[in-house]
C-alpha positions as CSV (number, residue, x, y, z in Angstrom):
1,H,3.4,0.6,-5.9
2,R,6.0,-1.6,-7.6
3,L,7.7,-2.3,-4.3
4,A,4.5,-3.3,-2.6
5,K,3.6,-5.6,-5.5
6,F,7.0,-7.2,-5.3
7,A,6.6,-7.7,-1.6
8,R,3.1,-9.2,-2.1
9,S,4.6,-11.7,-4.6
10,V,6.8,-12.9,-1.8
11,S,4.1,-13.0,1.0
12,T,1.3,-10.9,2.5
13,E,3.5,-10.5,5.6
14,H,6.3,-8.9,3.5
15,E,3.7,-6.7,1.8
16,S,2.5,-5.5,5.3
17,A,6.1,-5.0,6.4
18,V,6.9,-2.9,3.4
19,R,3.8,-0.8,3.7
20,D,4.5,-0.2,7.4
21,A,8.1,0.7,6.7
22,I,7.1,3.2,4.0
23,F,4.5,4.8,6.2
24,K,7.0,5.1,9.1
25,A,9.7,6.4,6.9
26,Y,7.5,9.1,5.4
27,F,5.2,10.1,8.2
28,I,7.5,9.6,11.2
29,E,11.1,9.8,10.0
30,G,10.5,12.4,7.2
31,K,12.4,10.3,4.6
32,L,12.1,10.8,0.9
33,I,10.3,7.7,-0.2
34,S,10.7,8.5,-3.9
35,D,14.5,7.9,-3.5
36,L,15.6,4.6,-4.9
37,D,18.2,3.9,-2.1
38,T,15.6,4.7,0.5
39,L,13.1,2.3,-1.0
40,V,15.8,-0.5,-1.3
41,G,16.7,0.1,2.4
42,L,13.0,-0.2,3.4
43,A,12.6,-3.4,1.4
44,E,15.6,-4.9,3.2
45,T,14.2,-3.8,6.5
46,A,11.0,-5.6,5.6
47,G,12.9,-8.8,4.9
48,L,13.2,-8.6,1.2
49,D,16.3,-9.2,-0.8
50,P,17.7,-5.7,-1.5
51,D,19.2,-6.6,-4.9
52,E,15.9,-8.1,-6.1
53,A,14.1,-5.0,-4.8
54,R,16.5,-2.7,-6.7
55,A,16.1,-4.7,-9.9
56,I,12.3,-4.5,-9.6
57,L,12.3,-0.7,-8.8
58,E,14.7,0.0,-11.7
59,N,12.5,-2.0,-14.2
60,P,9.7,0.3,-15.4
61,T,7.7,-2.7,-16.7
62,A,7.8,-4.7,-13.5
63,F,4.3,-5.4,-12.1
64,L,3.0,-3.0,-14.7
65,D,-0.2,-5.0,-15.4
66,E,-1.0,-5.4,-11.6
67,I,-0.5,-1.7,-11.0
68,A,-2.7,-0.8,-14.0
69,E,-5.4,-3.1,-12.6
70,D,-5.2,-1.3,-9.3
71,E,-5.6,2.0,-11.1
72,R,-8.6,0.7,-13.1
73,Q,-10.3,-0.5,-9.9
74,A,-9.6,2.8,-8.2
75,Y,-11.1,4.7,-11.1
76,E,-14.1,2.4,-11.0
77,I,-14.9,3.3,-7.4
78,Y,-14.0,7.0,-8.0
79,F,-10.9,6.8,-5.7
80,D,-9.5,10.3,-5.9
81,V,-8.5,11.2,-2.3
82,V,-5.8,9.9,-0.1
83,P,-6.2,8.4,2.3
84,H,-9.0,6.3,1.0
85,F,-10.2,3.1,2.6
86,L,-12.6,0.5,1.2
87,F,-14.0,-2.1,3.5
88,D,-15.4,-5.3,2.1
89,R,-15.6,-3.5,-1.3
90,K,-18.7,-1.8,0.0
91,Y,-18.0,0.8,2.6
92,E,-15.7,3.7,1.9
93,V,-14.0,6.4,4.0
94,S,-12.1,9.1,2.1
95,A,-9.9,11.9,3.4
96,V,-9.1,12.4,7.1
97,H,-11.7,11.7,9.7
98,P,-11.8,11.1,13.4
99,V,-10.9,7.5,14.4
100,E,-14.5,6.9,15.4
101,V,-15.6,7.2,11.8
102,Y,-13.2,4.5,10.7
103,R,-14.1,2.3,13.7
104,N,-17.9,2.6,13.0
105,T,-17.4,1.9,9.3
106,L,-15.3,-1.2,10.0
107,K,-17.8,-2.4,12.6
108,Q,-20.6,-2.0,10.1
109,A,-18.7,-4.0,7.4
110,L,-17.9,-6.7,9.9
111,L,-21.5,-6.9,11.2
112,E,-22.7,-7.7,7.7
113,K,-20.3,-10.5,7.2
114,P,-21.9,-14.0,7.2
């Protein structure tokens, strides 16, 4: 969470790149994403300064308020399963479902947009 918040503070593109790198590292490459050096390497791969990323990750208070707010919001919507997707703060899909469920939910959310 801290690394994603740091990436977001740089740009939304960096945030996306970090999230993609973490997912690929964990789900495809089988890397230990709780390892500090692994996370720093992923940050660098995503275009972030590795020294800054390490400093953020080693600082237990970095982005603490932002992370606490995310947790508060998750609790508010009863977010207790991973994966959990919330579309337009109205439509939720929790746990693992066929792609069609996600597609239909996203379509519904988009259809209601003005």
